[in-house]
Each structure stands twice: as structure tokens, then as C-alpha cells.
Backbone bond lengths (Angstrom), bond angles and torsions (degrees), N, CA, C in turn:
res aa  C-N    CA-C-N  psi(-1)  N-CA   C-N-CA  omega(-1)  CA-C   N-CA-C  phi
1 M - - - 1.443 - - 1.520 108.16 -
2 S 1.295 117.72 126.31 1.451 119.64 178.94 1.527 107.61 -100.91
3 G 1.294 115.52 151.09 1.461 120.52 178.35 1.567 108.51 163.20
4 D 1.240 112.78 173.25 1.469 119.70 -176.20 1.525 108.13 -111.07
5 P 1.325 118.76 108.12 1.452 121.08 -177.82 1.537 112.08 -64.57
6 V 1.296 117.66 -30.90 1.454 120.38 178.32 1.519 111.46 -66.70
7 A 1.349 115.97 -45.42 1.464 120.87 177.06 1.528 110.01 -61.92
8 Y 1.304 117.44 -42.88 1.462 121.98 178.25 1.537 110.59 -58.40
9 L 1.307 116.45 -46.25 1.484 122.46 177.87 1.503 111.19 -62.90
10 E 1.339 117.88 -45.16 1.447 121.70 -178.10 1.551 111.97 -65.46
11 N 1.275 117.68 -23.17 1.469 122.36 -179.65 1.525 114.01 -104.94
12 S 1.310 115.01 13.03 1.469 121.10 -179.44 1.515 112.08 -91.82
13 F 1.347 115.08 -178.40 1.456 120.90 174.76 1.493 113.10 -62.71
14 L 1.369 118.53 -15.23 1.459 121.76 177.72 1.529 114.66 -84.41
15 S 1.332 114.36 -5.70 1.438 118.27 -177.51 1.493 117.76 -49.67
16 P 1.368 118.94 -43.44 1.450 118.36 178.87 1.553 114.58 -60.77
17 L 1.335 113.26 -30.80 1.478 118.16 -179.98 1.539 113.41 -79.87
18 I 1.302 114.79 -42.81 1.464 116.42 -176.32 1.521 112.24 -74.35
19 R 1.283 116.99 -15.00 1.463 120.98 177.38 1.531 112.79 -88.30
20 Q 1.351 115.32 -12.28 1.453 119.51 178.04 1.543 110.08 -77.27
21 E 1.328 115.67 131.02 1.473 119.34 178.72 1.512 106.79 -69.16
22 G 1.329 116.39 136.48 1.454 121.27 172.94 1.513 113.98 95.98
23 V 1.327 120.23 -6.69 1.470 121.60 -179.28 1.548 105.58 -78.89
24 T 1.338 114.23 126.09 1.474 120.00 -175.29 1.496 113.06 -112.35
25 D 1.313 118.94 -27.39 1.479 122.08 -176.67 1.504 109.27 -144.17
26 I 1.346 115.46 143.14 1.450 123.03 175.25 1.537 107.72 -128.93
27 T 1.306 116.84 129.50 1.493 121.09 179.25 1.489 110.49 -130.63
28 Y 1.314 113.60 158.23 1.478 121.60 178.07 1.528 107.94 -134.31
29 N 1.327 118.63 126.01 1.423 121.87 -176.85 1.507 115.81 -101.65
30 G 1.332 116.04 14.31 1.424 122.20 -178.43 1.522 112.38 95.65
31 E 1.325 116.73 -9.26 1.450 122.02 179.78 1.559 111.36 -132.69
32 S 1.325 114.59 -46.02 1.454 120.33 -173.90 1.510 111.98 -132.53
33 I 1.304 114.81 154.46 1.486 121.33 174.69 1.529 107.74 -97.27
34 Y 1.287 115.24 133.22 1.472 121.63 174.82 1.534 107.22 -123.06
35 Y 1.314 113.76 155.64 1.481 118.65 176.21 1.507 109.97 -142.69
36 V 1.327 116.12 160.30 1.427 121.88 177.25 1.509 107.42 -115.01
37 S 1.302 114.86 130.64 1.449 121.90 -179.25 1.531 109.01 -119.64
38 N 1.298 117.90 140.86 1.451 121.95 176.95 1.517 108.93 -63.62
39 H 1.285 119.69 -25.47 1.432 125.20 -172.30 1.570 111.55 -94.69
40 K 1.354 116.89 -33.18 1.459 120.26 -172.81 1.544 114.14 -118.82
41 G 1.288 117.84 -9.46 1.437 121.82 -174.14 1.530 110.42 76.92
42 R 1.336 117.60 -153.22 1.460 121.64 -178.12 1.509 110.61 -77.73
43 Q 1.308 115.11 129.07 1.463 123.27 -177.66 1.551 111.12 -135.00
44 K 1.322 114.30 148.18 1.469 118.88 172.15 1.561 107.08 -85.77
45 A 1.312 117.09 135.83 1.437 121.91 179.56 1.511 109.37 -64.98
46 D 1.308 118.20 147.42 1.458 123.69 -178.92 1.503 113.89 -86.85
47 F 1.330 118.00 18.47 1.442 122.58 174.91 1.516 109.90 -135.04
48 E 1.299 114.83 156.87 1.473 121.00 -179.64 1.556 108.22 -108.01
49 V 1.299 114.58 154.30 1.442 120.97 178.48 1.529 107.33 -144.44
50 K 1.310 115.76 139.58 1.456 119.79 -179.02 1.546 109.86 -79.20
51 R 1.329 114.54 150.04 1.441 119.98 179.74 1.533 112.92 -56.34
52 E 1.326 115.83 -38.88 1.460 121.50 179.98 1.541 109.65 -63.10
53 E 1.346 116.65 -38.42 1.454 119.22 -179.96 1.532 111.60 -67.82
54 V 1.336 116.94 -38.02 1.461 121.83 175.64 1.543 110.60 -62.20
55 S 1.348 114.81 -47.51 1.452 119.16 178.78 1.501 112.21 -60.18
56 S 1.285 119.02 -43.72 1.437 122.67 178.97 1.530 110.77 -64.86
57 F 1.310 116.52 -40.96 1.458 121.89 178.25 1.513 110.75 -60.11
58 L 1.343 118.48 -48.74 1.454 123.26 179.67 1.490 111.52 -62.82
59 R 1.341 118.20 -42.10 1.425 121.77 177.00 1.527 112.17 -58.92
60 Q 1.367 114.49 -45.39 1.481 119.54 178.96 1.512 112.37 -62.20
61 I 1.312 116.68 -42.66 1.489 120.72 177.83 1.544 109.56 -62.68
62 A 1.317 117.06 -43.68 1.479 119.04 175.95 1.511 112.01 -60.68
63 N 1.314 117.75 -41.20 1.477 121.36 177.77 1.535 111.63 -63.51
64 L 1.312 115.47 -45.43 1.473 120.02 -177.13 1.539 112.50 -67.96
65 T 1.327 116.48 -26.56 1.463 120.40 178.04 1.512 112.95 -101.02
66 E 1.342 114.86 4.05 1.450 120.74 178.30 1.516 114.34 56.29
67 H 1.366 113.26 45.38 1.492 121.21 177.80 1.522 108.88 -122.18
68 Q 1.328 116.68 152.81 1.433 122.76 178.02 1.518 110.83 -66.12
69 F 1.305 115.90 150.32 1.431 122.71 178.55 1.521 108.80 -136.14
70 S 1.318 118.00 128.04 1.427 120.71 175.44 1.525 109.14 -140.77
71 V 1.329 115.97 151.06 1.467 121.24 -179.36 1.509 109.46 -113.52
72 Q 1.322 116.51 135.67 1.437 122.03 173.86 1.504 108.72 -106.60
73 C 1.291 116.90 122.42 1.447 120.00 177.70 1.511 107.47 -97.19
74 V 1.272 117.09 129.53 1.481 122.72 -174.94 1.503 108.41 -110.00
């Protein structure tokens, strides 16, 4: 599969966060997205995303970068 993983990321649901200056980390706990900002510390994102959308996003990034992807259900 050919494609640009950076462009995919920049046009994803994470776009508002990765475009913010000072954001260093983005995490997902299965329900909500959180991020760490040099300016504000740890914050909850002001948008919601479905678990299926996150899974699809991660799978697509793995495909674009030609890396394995697996999901652990806890």
C-alpha cells in the first residue's frame, strides 16, 4: 500500500491536537483522548472518537508504515 503516513495523520481526527504548539504526547484510554501540552499540562481532548475509529486509524498507520498491528483486548 502506498501513501503518506504523515499526510494521513495530519488529516485525521488528531489534526486539532498535532497542530497545537507544545503538544508532546497523545494517549487514548479506550474512551477518551488525552494530550500533554507544554503550556497546559495534561488535558482531555474536547472531541470524542469511537473505539472503532481509533482501531481503524491505527491499522491504517501500520499499513502505511509497513509495520505489524495487533490489538489486545483487556
